[in-house]
Structure formats: structure tokens, C-alpha cells
C-alpha positions as a LaTeX table, in Angstrom:
\begin{tabular}{lrrr}
\hline
Residue & $x$ (\AA) & $y$ (\AA) & $z$ (\AA) \\
\hline
Met1 & 22.34 & 18.40 & $-20.63$ \\
Ala2 & 19.76 & 18.46 & $-18.01$ \\
Arg3 & 18.57 & 14.80 & $-17.23$ \\
Gln4 & 15.23 & 13.70 & $-18.85$ \\
Phe5 & 12.90 & 11.65 & $-16.77$ \\
Asp6 & 10.55 & 8.95 & $-17.73$ \\
Val7 & 7.35 & 10.54 & $-16.44$ \\
Pro8 & 3.94 & 9.07 & $-17.60$ \\
Asp9 & 2.55 & 10.98 & $-20.60$ \\
Phe10 & $-0.69$ & 11.59 & $-18.92$ \\
Tyr11 & 1.17 & 13.95 & $-16.46$ \\
Arg12 & 2.26 & 16.02 & $-19.57$ \\
Ser13 & 0.14 & 18.65 & $-21.48$ \\
Pro14 & 0.02 & 19.89 & $-25.11$ \\
Val15 & $-0.53$ & 23.47 & $-24.04$ \\
Val16 & 1.92 & 24.01 & $-21.04$ \\
Ser17 & 4.50 & 21.67 & $-22.39$ \\
Arg18 & 4.71 & 23.68 & $-25.57$ \\
Val19 & 5.08 & 27.12 & $-23.74$ \\
Lys20 & 7.76 & 25.57 & $-21.48$ \\
Ala21 & 9.59 & 24.18 & $-24.35$ \\
Ala22 & 9.47 & 27.35 & $-26.32$ \\
Arg23 & 10.80 & 29.33 & $-23.38$ \\
Lys24 & 13.53 & 26.91 & $-22.59$ \\
Ala25 & 14.76 & 27.15 & $-26.29$ \\
Glu26 & 14.61 & 30.95 & $-26.14$ \\
Asp27 & 16.28 & 31.35 & $-22.72$ \\
Pro28 & 18.20 & 28.20 & $-21.92$ \\
Arg29 & 19.95 & 29.84 & $-18.75$ \\
Lys30 & 16.50 & 30.83 & $-17.40$ \\
Lys31 & 17.49 & 34.38 & $-16.82$ \\
Asp32 & 14.17 & 35.88 & $-18.07$ \\
Leu33 & 11.75 & 35.56 & $-15.16$ \\
Ala34 & 8.86 & 37.41 & $-17.18$ \\
Pro35 & 5.63 & 35.29 & $-17.44$ \\
Ser36 & 4.35 & 33.79 & $-20.65$ \\
Val37 & 1.06 & 35.25 & $-21.94$ \\
Leu38 & $-1.49$ & 33.20 & $-23.68$ \\
Asp39 & $-3.70$ & 35.86 & $-25.37$ \\
Phe40 & $-6.95$ & 34.62 & $-26.00$ \\
Gly41 & $-8.44$ & 38.21 & $-26.60$ \\
Pro42 & $-11.11$ & 38.65 & $-23.89$ \\
Leu43 & $-8.97$ & 36.43 & $-21.59$ \\
Arg44 & $-5.22$ & 36.74 & $-20.94$ \\
Val45 & $-3.70$ & 33.87 & $-18.99$ \\
Lys46 & $-0.21$ & 34.72 & $-17.57$ \\
Leu47 & 1.84 & 31.60 & $-16.94$ \\
Ala48 & 4.76 & 31.83 & $-14.42$ \\
Arg49 & 8.25 & 31.16 & $-15.88$ \\
His50 & 8.90 & 28.32 & $-13.66$ \\
Phe51 & 6.38 & 25.96 & $-12.01$ \\
Gly52 & 5.25 & 22.46 & $-11.81$ \\
Phe53 & 7.26 & 19.34 & $-11.55$ \\
Cys54 & 10.85 & 19.93 & $-10.23$ \\
Phe55 & 13.79 & 17.69 & $-10.68$ \\
Gly56 & 13.27 & 15.84 & $-7.29$ \\
Val57 & 9.50 & 15.23 & $-8.23$ \\
Glu58 & 10.21 & 13.82 & $-11.63$ \\
Asn59 & 12.83 & 11.66 & $-10.10$ \\
Ala60 & 10.52 & 10.35 & $-7.55$ \\
Ile61 & 7.61 & 9.73 & $-10.09$ \\
Glu62 & 10.08 & 7.75 & $-12.41$ \\
Ile63 & 11.24 & 5.52 & $-9.59$ \\
Ala64 & 7.59 & 4.73 & $-8.31$ \\
Tyr65 & 6.21 & 3.98 & $-11.72$ \\
Arg66 & 9.40 & 1.89 & $-12.39$ \\
Ala67 & 8.69 & $-0.17$ & $-9.17$ \\
Leu68 & 5.24 & $-0.91$ & $-10.53$ \\
Ala69 & 6.36 & $-1.89$ & $-14.11$ \\
Glu70 & 9.31 & $-4.14$ & $-12.59$ \\
His71 & 6.96 & $-5.96$ & $-10.05$ \\
Pro72 & 3.42 & $-6.28$ & $-11.43$ \\
Asp73 & 2.97 & $-9.46$ & $-9.43$ \\
Lys74 & 3.58 & $-7.48$ & $-6.01$ \\
Ala75 & 1.43 & $-4.64$ & $-7.24$ \\
Glu76 & $-1.41$ & $-6.91$ & $-8.03$ \\
Ala77 & $-1.04$ & $-8.73$ & $-4.52$ \\
Gly78 & $-0.82$ & $-5.48$ & $-2.69$ \\
Arg79 & 2.76 & $-5.91$ & $-1.54$ \\
Ile80 & 4.24 & $-2.55$ & $-2.90$ \\
Phe81 & 4.00 & 0.11 & $-0.17$ \\
Leu82 & 4.92 & 3.85 & 0.13 \\
Leu83 & 6.02 & 4.95 & 3.48 \\
Ser84 & 3.61 & 7.93 & 3.12 \\
Glu85 & 2.49 & 10.11 & 0.33 \\
Met86 & 5.23 & 10.21 & $-2.34$ \\
Ile87 & 4.59 & 13.84 & $-3.05$ \\
His88 & 1.88 & 16.23 & $-2.05$ \\
Asn89 & $-0.38$ & 15.94 & $-4.86$ \\
Pro90 & $-3.66$ & 13.99 & $-4.63$ \\
His91 & $-3.90$ & 13.17 & $-8.29$ \\
Val92 & $-0.42$ & 11.52 & $-8.36$ \\
Asn93 & $-0.87$ & 9.58 & $-5.09$ \\
Glu94 & $-4.26$ & 8.43 & $-6.22$ \\
Asp95 & $-3.16$ & 6.90 & $-9.36$ \\
Leu96 & $-0.30$ & 5.13 & $-7.73$ \\
Gln97 & $-2.76$ & 3.74 & $-5.18$ \\
Ala98 & $-5.11$ & 2.68 & $-8.14$ \\
Arg99 & $-2.15$ & 0.94 & $-9.62$ \\
Gly100 & $-1.71$ & $-1.34$ & $-6.32$ \\
Ile101 & 0.70 & 0.80 & $-4.12$ \\
Arg102 & $-0.53$ & 1.04 & $-0.40$ \\
Phe103 & 0.40 & 3.81 & 2.05 \\
Leu104 & 1.85 & 2.82 & 5.29 \\
Arg105 & 1.48 & 6.12 & 7.11 \\
Thr106 & $-0.23$ & 9.57 & 6.81 \\
Thr107 & 1.62 & 12.71 & 5.98 \\
Thr108 & 1.92 & 13.42 & 9.65 \\
Gly109 & 3.18 & 10.20 & 10.67 \\
Glu110 & 0.19 & 8.27 & 11.79 \\
Gln111 & 0.34 & 4.41 & 11.02 \\
Leu112 & $-2.31$ & 3.13 & 8.48 \\
Ile113 & $-0.80$ & $-0.18$ & 8.03 \\
Pro114 & 1.29 & $-1.69$ & 11.00 \\
Phe115 & 4.93 & $-2.44$ & 10.08 \\
Asp116 & 4.27 & $-5.79$ & 11.69 \\
Asp117 & 2.26 & $-6.52$ & 8.55 \\
Leu118 & 5.14 & $-6.25$ & 6.19 \\
Ala119 & 6.98 & $-9.48$ & 5.20 \\
Pro120 & 10.58 & $-9.99$ & 3.95 \\
Gly121 & 10.58 & $-9.27$ & 0.19 \\
Asp122 & 7.93 & $-6.63$ & 0.30 \\
Leu123 & 8.70 & $-3.33$ & $-1.58$ \\
Val124 & 8.70 & $-0.18$ & 0.49 \\
Ile125 & 9.25 & 3.03 & $-1.43$ \\
Ile126 & 10.63 & 5.96 & 0.26 \\
Pro127 & 8.90 & 9.18 & $-0.59$ \\
Ala128 & 10.59 & 12.28 & $-2.02$ \\
Phe129 & 10.67 & 13.83 & 1.41 \\
Gly130 & 13.07 & 11.13 & 2.72 \\
Ala131 & 12.61 & 9.05 & 5.81 \\
Pro132 & 14.25 & 9.20 & 9.29 \\
Pro133 & 17.24 & 6.73 & 9.95 \\
Glu134 & 15.27 & 4.75 & 12.45 \\
Ile135 & 12.56 & 3.93 & 9.98 \\
Val136 & 15.01 & 2.77 & 7.45 \\
Ala137 & 16.74 & 0.72 & 9.99 \\
Asp138 & 13.42 & $-0.84$ & 11.11 \\
Leu139 & 12.57 & $-1.76$ & 7.54 \\
Arg140 & 15.88 & $-3.43$ & 6.96 \\
Glu141 & 15.30 & $-5.52$ & 10.22 \\
Arg142 & 12.28 & $-6.71$ & 8.68 \\
Gly143 & 13.99 & $-8.07$ & 5.60 \\
Ile144 & 13.16 & $-5.08$ & 3.42 \\
Glu145 & 15.61 & $-3.07$ & 1.35 \\
Pro146 & 14.22 & 0.52 & 1.32 \\
Glu147 & 17.19 & 1.69 & $-0.80$ \\
Thr148 & 16.11 & $-0.23$ & $-3.80$ \\
Tyr149 & 13.24 & 2.29 & $-4.54$ \\
Asp150 & 14.29 & 5.25 & $-2.67$ \\
Thr151 & 12.76 & 8.32 & $-4.25$ \\
Thr152 & 14.38 & 10.97 & $-1.73$ \\
Cys153 & 14.94 & 14.35 & $-3.44$ \\
Pro154 & 18.69 & 14.90 & $-4.06$ \\
Phe155 & 18.48 & 18.49 & $-2.73$ \\
Val156 & 16.92 & 17.11 & 0.55 \\
Val157 & 19.93 & 14.73 & 0.82 \\
Arg158 & 22.08 & 17.70 & 0.31 \\
Val159 & 20.54 & 19.22 & 3.39 \\
Trp160 & 21.34 & 16.06 & 5.23 \\
Lys161 & 24.94 & 16.04 & 4.23 \\
Lys162 & 25.55 & 19.73 & 5.09 \\
Ser163 & 23.91 & 19.00 & 8.54 \\
Ala164 & 26.33 & 16.06 & 9.00 \\
His165 & 29.25 & 18.24 & 7.98 \\
Ile166 & 28.69 & 21.05 & 10.42 \\
Gly167 & 27.68 & 18.78 & 13.08 \\
Ala168 & 30.88 & 16.85 & 12.74 \\
Lys169 & 32.55 & 20.37 & 13.53 \\
Gly170 & 30.63 & 20.87 & 16.63 \\
Tyr171 & 27.69 & 23.10 & 15.35 \\
Thr172 & 24.14 & 22.78 & 16.50 \\
Val173 & 21.66 & 22.37 & 13.41 \\
Val174 & 18.71 & 24.83 & 13.34 \\
Val175 & 16.20 & 23.51 & 10.97 \\
His176 & 13.74 & 26.14 & 9.58 \\
Gly177 & 10.50 & 24.04 & 8.67 \\
Lys178 & 7.20 & 22.72 & 9.97 \\
Arg179 & 8.13 & 20.21 & 12.69 \\
Asn180 & 5.39 & 17.73 & 11.70 \\
His181 & 6.08 & 17.77 & 7.84 \\
Glu182 & 7.71 & 14.60 & 6.54 \\
Glu183 & 10.70 & 16.35 & 5.24 \\
Thr184 & 11.43 & 18.17 & 8.47 \\
Arg185 & 10.86 & 15.03 & 10.38 \\
Ala186 & 13.59 & 13.06 & 8.09 \\
Thr187 & 16.05 & 15.87 & 8.20 \\
Phe188 & 15.76 & 16.16 & 12.05 \\
Gly189 & 16.17 & 12.41 & 12.36 \\
His190 & 19.37 & 12.60 & 10.29 \\
Ala191 & 20.70 & 15.75 & 11.68 \\
Lys192 & 20.35 & 14.47 & 15.36 \\
Glu193 & 22.67 & 11.64 & 14.56 \\
Asp194 & 25.61 & 14.14 & 14.34 \\
Ala195 & 24.46 & 17.29 & 16.13 \\
Pro196 & 22.12 & 18.76 & 18.56 \\
Val197 & 19.10 & 20.02 & 16.74 \\
Val198 & 16.18 & 22.52 & 17.11 \\
Val199 & 13.45 & 23.28 & 14.72 \\
Val200 & 12.08 & 26.89 & 14.03 \\
Arg201 & 8.90 & 27.54 & 12.12 \\
Asn202 & 9.17 & 31.24 & 11.40 \\
Met203 & 10.80 & 34.47 & 12.15 \\
Glu204 & 8.74 & 34.86 & 15.35 \\
Glu205 & 10.06 & 31.68 & 16.78 \\
Thr206 & 13.51 & 32.81 & 15.36 \\
Glu207 & 13.30 & 35.84 & 17.55 \\
Ala208 & 12.72 & 33.81 & 20.62 \\
Leu209 & 15.72 & 31.77 & 19.94 \\
Ala210 & 17.81 & 34.85 & 19.08 \\
Ala211 & 16.94 & 36.21 & 22.65 \\
Val212 & 18.29 & 32.93 & 24.19 \\
Ile213 & 21.67 & 33.03 & 21.91 \\
Asp214 & 22.44 & 36.61 & 22.70 \\
Gly215 & 21.67 & 36.05 & 26.54 \\
Arg216 & 18.48 & 38.28 & 26.82 \\
Glu217 & 16.47 & 35.24 & 27.79 \\
Asp218 & 17.30 & 32.00 & 29.94 \\
Ala219 & 16.80 & 28.28 & 29.71 \\
Asp220 & 13.37 & 28.40 & 31.13 \\
Phe221 & 12.25 & 30.89 & 28.39 \\
Phe222 & 13.86 & 28.49 & 25.76 \\
Trp223 & 11.85 & 25.37 & 26.92 \\
Arg224 & 8.74 & 27.40 & 26.93 \\
His225 & 9.12 & 27.89 & 23.22 \\
Phe226 & 10.99 & 24.84 & 22.06 \\
Ala227 & 10.05 & 22.00 & 24.51 \\
Asp228 & 8.73 & 19.71 & 21.48 \\
Arg229 & 11.20 & 20.79 & 18.91 \\
Thr230 & 14.69 & 19.57 & 20.13 \\
Ser231 & 16.68 & 16.57 & 19.88 \\
Glu232 & 17.07 & 14.45 & 23.02 \\
Gly233 & 19.46 & 15.89 & 25.68 \\
Phe234 & 19.44 & 19.46 & 24.25 \\
Asp235 & 21.03 & 22.05 & 26.43 \\
Pro236 & 20.55 & 25.52 & 25.43 \\
Ala237 & 23.47 & 26.70 & 27.57 \\
Arg238 & 25.78 & 24.28 & 25.81 \\
Asp239 & 24.15 & 23.70 & 22.33 \\
Leu240 & 23.84 & 27.17 & 21.15 \\
Ala241 & 27.51 & 28.10 & 21.18 \\
Gln242 & 27.92 & 27.29 & 17.59 \\
Ile243 & 25.08 & 27.18 & 15.08 \\
Gly244 & 24.34 & 26.57 & 11.49 \\
Val245 & 20.89 & 26.99 & 9.75 \\
Val246 & 19.28 & 24.59 & 7.25 \\
Asn247 & 15.70 & 24.39 & 5.83 \\
Gln248 & 12.88 & 22.25 & 4.92 \\
Thr249 & 13.50 & 22.72 & 1.29 \\
Thr250 & 9.79 & 23.74 & 0.37 \\
Met251 & 9.87 & 26.78 & 2.77 \\
Leu252 & 10.15 & 30.36 & 1.47 \\
Ala253 & 13.70 & 30.84 & 0.37 \\
Thr254 & 13.72 & 34.52 & 1.51 \\
Glu255 & 12.46 & 33.51 & 4.88 \\
Thr256 & 15.19 & 30.95 & 5.27 \\
Ala257 & 17.86 & 33.65 & 4.35 \\
Ala258 & 16.21 & 36.03 & 6.75 \\
Ile259 & 16.10 & 33.55 & 9.69 \\
Ala260 & 19.77 & 32.53 & 9.08 \\
Glu261 & 20.86 & 36.23 & 8.87 \\
Arg262 & 18.90 & 36.86 & 12.33 \\
Val263 & 20.66 & 33.89 & 14.00 \\
Arg264 & 24.07 & 35.16 & 12.73 \\
Gln265 & 23.16 & 38.50 & 14.22 \\
Ala266 & 22.39 & 36.99 & 17.64 \\
Val267 & 25.76 & 35.32 & 17.49 \\
Val268 & 27.59 & 38.51 & 16.69 \\
Ala269 & 25.67 & 40.38 & 19.46 \\
Arg270 & 27.10 & 37.67 & 22.03 \\
Asp271 & 30.49 & 37.14 & 20.69 \\
Gly272 & 31.37 & 40.15 & 18.71 \\
Asp273 & 31.98 & 38.20 & 15.50 \\
Ala274 & 30.48 & 35.49 & 13.39 \\
Ala275 & 33.13 & 32.86 & 13.83 \\
Arg276 & 30.72 & 30.42 & 15.48 \\
Phe277 & 28.08 & 30.76 & 12.86 \\
Ala278 & 28.22 & 28.04 & 9.85 \\
Asp279 & 27.30 & 29.43 & 6.47 \\
Thr280 & 24.89 & 26.91 & 4.99 \\
Ser281 & 23.33 & 29.04 & 2.07 \\
Asp282 & 24.21 & 26.32 & $-0.39$ \\
Thr283 & 21.66 & 24.11 & 1.04 \\
Leu284 & 18.51 & 26.30 & $-0.53$ \\
Cys285 & 16.83 & 24.33 & $-3.21$ \\
Tyr286 & 17.07 & 25.88 & $-6.60$ \\
Ala287 & 13.68 & 24.75 & $-7.80$ \\
Thr288 & 11.85 & 26.35 & $-4.85$ \\
Lys289 & 13.78 & 29.47 & $-5.34$ \\
Glu290 & 13.03 & 29.64 & $-9.03$ \\
Asn291 & 9.35 & 28.93 & $-8.65$ \\
Gln292 & 9.18 & 31.69 & $-5.88$ \\
Asp293 & 11.12 & 34.33 & $-7.86$ \\
Ala294 & 9.13 & 33.41 & $-10.93$ \\
Thr295 & 5.75 & 34.09 & $-8.89$ \\
Leu296 & 7.19 & 37.39 & $-7.73$ \\
Ser297 & 7.78 & 38.37 & $-11.38$ \\
Leu298 & 4.26 & 37.14 & $-12.25$ \\
Ile299 & 2.76 & 39.31 & $-9.50$ \\
Glu300 & 4.74 & 42.42 & $-10.75$ \\
Ser301 & 3.22 & 42.01 & $-14.23$ \\
Gly302 & $-0.19$ & 42.50 & $-12.71$ \\
Ala303 & $-3.73$ & 40.92 & $-13.08$ \\
Asp304 & $-7.19$ & 40.70 & $-12.02$ \\
Leu305 & $-6.69$ & 37.55 & $-9.93$ \\
Ala306 & $-4.24$ & 34.56 & $-9.32$ \\
Leu307 & $-5.10$ & 30.89 & $-9.40$ \\
Ile308 & $-2.45$ & 28.71 & $-7.88$ \\
Val309 & $-2.89$ & 24.92 & $-8.50$ \\
Gly310 & $-1.68$ & 22.04 & $-6.24$ \\
Gly311 & $-2.28$ & 19.70 & $-3.38$ \\
Tyr312 & $-3.73$ & 21.40 & $-0.38$ \\
Asn313 & $-1.11$ & 19.71 & 1.96 \\
Ser314 & 1.58 & 20.93 & $-0.25$ \\
Ser315 & 4.11 & 23.24 & 1.57 \\
Asn316 & 5.81 & 24.77 & $-1.43$ \\
Thr317 & 2.36 & 25.36 & $-3.11$ \\
Ser318 & 0.99 & 27.36 & $-0.07$ \\
His319 & 4.07 & 29.71 & $-0.12$ \\
Leu320 & 3.18 & 30.76 & $-3.68$ \\
Val321 & $-0.37$ & 31.49 & $-2.39$ \\
Glu322 & 1.12 & 33.54 & 0.41 \\
Leu323 & 3.23 & 35.48 & $-2.10$ \\
Cys324 & 0.23 & 36.39 & $-4.33$ \\
Glu325 & $-2.00$ & 37.15 & $-1.12$ \\
Asp326 & 0.83 & 39.34 & 0.44 \\
Ala327 & 0.73 & 41.32 & $-2.79$ \\
Gly328 & $-2.83$ & 42.23 & $-2.43$ \\
Leu329 & $-4.11$ & 39.81 & $-5.39$ \\
Pro330 & $-7.52$ & 38.02 & $-5.02$ \\
Thr331 & $-5.91$ & 34.58 & $-5.00$ \\
Tyr332 & $-7.51$ & 31.20 & $-5.15$ \\
Phe333 & $-5.66$ & 27.96 & $-4.27$ \\
Ile334 & $-7.35$ & 25.08 & $-6.10$ \\
Ser335 & $-6.60$ & 21.35 & $-6.53$ \\
Asp336 & $-7.58$ & 21.23 & $-10.07$ \\
Ala337 & $-10.13$ & 22.65 & $-12.59$ \\
Ser338 & $-13.22$ & 21.13 & $-11.10$ \\
Glu339 & $-13.06$ & 23.63 & $-8.11$ \\
Met340 & $-14.16$ & 26.23 & $-10.63$ \\
Thr341 & $-17.74$ & 25.32 & $-10.90$ \\
Ser342 & $-18.81$ & 28.58 & $-12.68$ \\
Pro343 & $-17.75$ & 32.18 & $-13.21$ \\
Arg344 & $-19.72$ & 33.05 & $-10.20$ \\
Glu345 & $-18.51$ & 30.30 & $-7.84$ \\
Ile346 & $-15.07$ & 28.75 & $-6.84$ \\
His347 & $-14.05$ & 26.33 & $-4.29$ \\
His348 & $-10.69$ & 27.01 & $-2.96$ \\
Phe349 & $-8.38$ & 26.24 & 0.12 \\
Asp350 & $-7.55$ & 28.72 & 2.97 \\
Trp351 & $-4.02$ & 27.57 & 3.68 \\
Arg352 & $-3.72$ & 29.60 & 6.86 \\
Glu353 & $-6.83$ & 28.26 & 8.50 \\
Lys354 & $-6.52$ & 24.87 & 6.73 \\
Glu355 & $-10.16$ & 24.66 & 5.51 \\
Glu356 & $-11.97$ & 24.78 & 2.20 \\
Arg357 & $-14.05$ & 27.76 & 1.26 \\
Thr358 & $-16.47$ & 28.98 & $-1.58$ \\
Ser359 & $-16.22$ & 32.39 & $-3.14$ \\
Asn360 & $-18.72$ & 33.94 & $-5.34$ \\
Gly361 & $-18.29$ & 36.43 & $-8.24$ \\
Trp362 & $-14.66$ & 35.63 & $-8.45$ \\
Leu363 & $-14.12$ & 35.91 & $-12.30$ \\
Pro364 & $-15.01$ & 39.16 & $-13.72$ \\
Val365 & $-16.32$ & 37.90 & $-17.11$ \\
Glu366 & $-18.12$ & 41.12 & $-17.91$ \\
Lys367 & $-15.18$ & 43.18 & $-17.18$ \\
Gly368 & $-15.34$ & 44.90 & $-20.68$ \\
Ser369 & $-11.44$ & 44.97 & $-21.13$ \\
Pro370 & $-9.52$ & 41.51 & $-21.01$ \\
Val371 & $-9.70$ & 39.59 & $-17.90$ \\
Glu372 & $-5.92$ & 38.86 & $-16.88$ \\
Val373 & $-5.52$ & 35.57 & $-14.75$ \\
Leu374 & $-2.05$ & 34.71 & $-13.17$ \\
Leu375 & $-1.63$ & 30.99 & $-13.14$ \\
Thr376 & 1.25 & 29.08 & $-11.57$ \\
Ala377 & 1.52 & 25.64 & $-9.63$ \\
Gly378 & 3.42 & 23.90 & $-6.95$ \\
Ala379 & 6.44 & 21.67 & $-7.73$ \\
Ser380 & 4.32 & 18.45 & $-7.18$ \\
Cys381 & 1.48 & 19.52 & $-9.73$ \\
Pro382 & 1.31 & 17.92 & $-13.11$ \\
Asp383 & 1.28 & 20.35 & $-16.17$ \\
Ala384 & $-1.91$ & 18.55 & $-17.36$ \\
Leu385 & $-3.96$ & 20.05 & $-14.46$ \\
Leu386 & $-2.99$ & 23.52 & $-15.60$ \\
Asp387 & $-4.07$ & 22.71 & $-19.13$ \\
Glu388 & $-7.60$ & 21.70 & $-17.70$ \\
Val389 & $-7.74$ & 25.18 & $-15.79$ \\
Ile390 & $-7.10$ & 26.98 & $-19.04$ \\
Arg391 & $-9.73$ & 25.19 & $-21.02$ \\
Arg392 & $-12.24$ & 25.61 & $-18.14$ \\
Leu393 & $-11.68$ & 29.20 & $-17.99$ \\
Leu394 & $-12.12$ & 29.52 & $-21.89$ \\
Lys395 & $-15.55$ & 27.86 & $-21.62$ \\
Trp396 & $-16.65$ & 31.22 & $-19.99$ \\
Phe397 & $-15.32$ & 33.33 & $-22.68$ \\
Pro398 & $-17.34$ & 32.35 & $-25.92$ \\
Asp399 & $-15.61$ & 34.97 & $-28.19$ \\
Ala400 & $-11.96$ & 33.93 & $-27.16$ \\
Arg401 & $-9.47$ & 32.93 & $-29.65$ \\
Ser402 & $-8.75$ & 29.11 & $-30.04$ \\
Val403 & $-5.86$ & 27.58 & $-27.98$ \\
Asp404 & $-3.92$ & 27.04 & $-31.12$ \\
Glu405 & $-4.18$ & 30.60 & $-32.00$ \\
Ala406 & $-2.83$ & 31.77 & $-28.57$ \\
Leu407 & 0.16 & 29.16 & $-28.84$ \\
Thr408 & 1.30 & 30.65 & $-32.16$ \\
Pro409 & 4.04 & 32.73 & $-30.53$ \\
Phe410 & 5.46 & 29.69 & $-28.60$ \\
Val411 & 7.77 & 27.60 & $-30.98$ \\
Asp412 & 10.59 & 25.45 & $-29.91$ \\
Asp413 & 13.27 & 27.06 & $-32.43$ \\
Pro414 & 14.03 & 30.85 & $-31.55$ \\
Gln415 & 15.26 & 31.26 & $-35.12$ \\
Ser416 & 11.68 & 30.36 & $-36.36$ \\
Arg417 & 10.42 & 32.74 & $-33.80$ \\
Ala418 & 12.63 & 35.67 & $-35.13$ \\
Ala419 & 11.51 & 34.78 & $-38.66$ \\
\hline
\end{tabular}
């Protein structure tokens, strides 16, 4: 049986939780990726089969709230800290701050509270993205035990272990990720203890790396592209001989697979075989892949538009937006229902340009036939936020069926469903 985490009830939801429970009862092995349809008559909301809090996020939330419950005196005194945002969702982070937790750093590593302000006995929580070894060592030297409330995702730890494993065998680690993302910084820090490391952001950068691997380009070319993305002392002539690819777990799984395959091809082009390429496919995060696969199935079902809910600095959420946009769907990346100000106006985030936008006429309420909306969320988004989105949409369809009516097909017992 899957582990059940103690997550505060205010993150749960009566609508989405019921749908998820019914789908789980009907399809416990999660083989059916078809969306769940909430039919309100003039409005049909298609929920992705998988979305919202993943194992790693629920684990992190449970640990953080346990720290607060076990040390109310420290929370009141402001002596419980998070190294940075625990997960990339403003609602969760703001609630933790309201309860007394203080953030030491920004998501990109800028210091908010100097480490010199810490005192022995303070609590420092490691976020779900993990932390570089040098930061953990620094905290220990200050009389703080960061392992006590370490929320690092187990799937991130698995990437670290794989990096150490192949590093011990003489392989260089190529990390597919965003160089300044907390998780990539942590993975980079752990990997460089056992191996040379280089970070690639996308297929374009991978093509540049492949050109050096197979000998079409030289060291000068390498440093023009990767000067700020390697471990200290990196030597492309030496360190690209044996290679393995791991990833920031929130990246597009299909892109990581394509990048690994492109690096393998470059090794084969140079050596004639893939003997010096390490298979690291077992490091892909199952939750990230499930959410992305479910989004692709959601897109295939068709709709008038897509709403993606999550923190604007959430990497995994932006990739769900990317999938919908690439399919040609009108797609709106929102943090919560308040961004939907009316059927005529919506505020949403452009993840490519990193700026908020306003769009008009986004919801075709006078379409005539049912308006179909695809709805999904990132792995750090509480289900309760999707409930609010659904209820906000219903305000603009006065003739819609009630929520209870739309939920009638979703029961926990598949035998009851059949009857």
C-alpha cells in the first residue's frame, strides 16, 4: 500500500479529492490516462488523470508542519528556518511563513538572512530540492543539524546516488537542468564530489556538447558554451571520454531521454560503440513523467482552452504549460482562481518571457455548445486551488448543473459504479 502522508486538510479538496479517489479505486495500477470529465452541462471540465502533490511534495509538507508542531516555541521566536522555498508554490510557502518559518535564501541562491545570524540549536529545514553538501557542512559547523528536518525528495536523492555510482566508475556526469535552479545546484554540488560535471539546459546545448564529444569542435568551442556550467578543473579533452546523463527531476522526461540518446550517439560516433556511455534511465522521476503523460492524454481529448495551475517559478508546471502550448491550445498559466477576474479577462504568466500578462475574451461563455476546459496542475499545487478554479468557472455559467450532480459518476467503490 502506498504511504499516506499527514498533509493539512486545508490543502485537500472535496471535489478533486473525490475524483482522484474514484479513479484510484477504478484503476489502481494507473494504466488509464484518460481525463476525468466533470460535466456541468454548458461547461465541461476535463481533469488530468495525474496532477498535484506528488510523493516528494507530500513528504516535504508533512516534515515541515511536523517541525512547527514539535517546536512551537522556536516558531514563535522566529528560530525555524527554511534554506529556501520548500516547494515552488506561493500558497504553501506563505502559509509556512505565516506560522513562523523564515527563509534564509531566495530560490536562486541570494542570501536573505546571513548564516552568521544563526545560532546553535536553531532549526533549519532542507527544502524538497535538497542542498549542496557545502551548505549542509556549513550548517553543521554552526551547531545545527539539518538532517533532523530534511525534506529532500527521495527521487532527487536517487539522482545523487546514481551520480555517485557512475562517478566512482570514472564517468563524467552530464546534468540536464536549469543551472540556477535549487535542485540542479544541489545535484551539481553532490555530483562534483565524485565526478567531473557539466550542465546542459536543452537540446541546443546538447548539440554543442555532442560536437565536442565526437571531435567536430575543440576545447575553445566548449568553453564558449559551458564556461559557467562545469565543475572546477573540468578538462573537455579528458572528462568527456566516459559520460552518463542525469536530470533535474522536474524537466520534461521526453527531453531528458532525447538528450541522453543524443549524447550516446556522439559517443558511438567517436568510439564505434556505446561502451563508455552509462545507462541512467532509472533516474527519471515517475511523478513528473506521469503528470506529463497525463497532460498529453488530456490534450488528445480536445478542448477550447487549457488552464494550468501552479507557482510561477515551478519548473514542472511550466513544462505542462509548454506541452499544451506546443499542441496549439489557448493556454493560461495561473497561480489560483483570483487570476480569472471575469469571462472577458484573465491574468496569467508567460513562462518563456517570465512576465505576467492579461488576456481578453479568453472564455467563450456564449459558444452555444458546451465549453470544454482542460485543467491540470503542477506537482507542488494543492488540490484545493483547483476546486476554487472550478467554482469560479461555474459562476459564469448560471444554468450549469451543481457540483454534486457533476460528481455523481465518481464513487470510491467500482462495484457501486457498475451497479
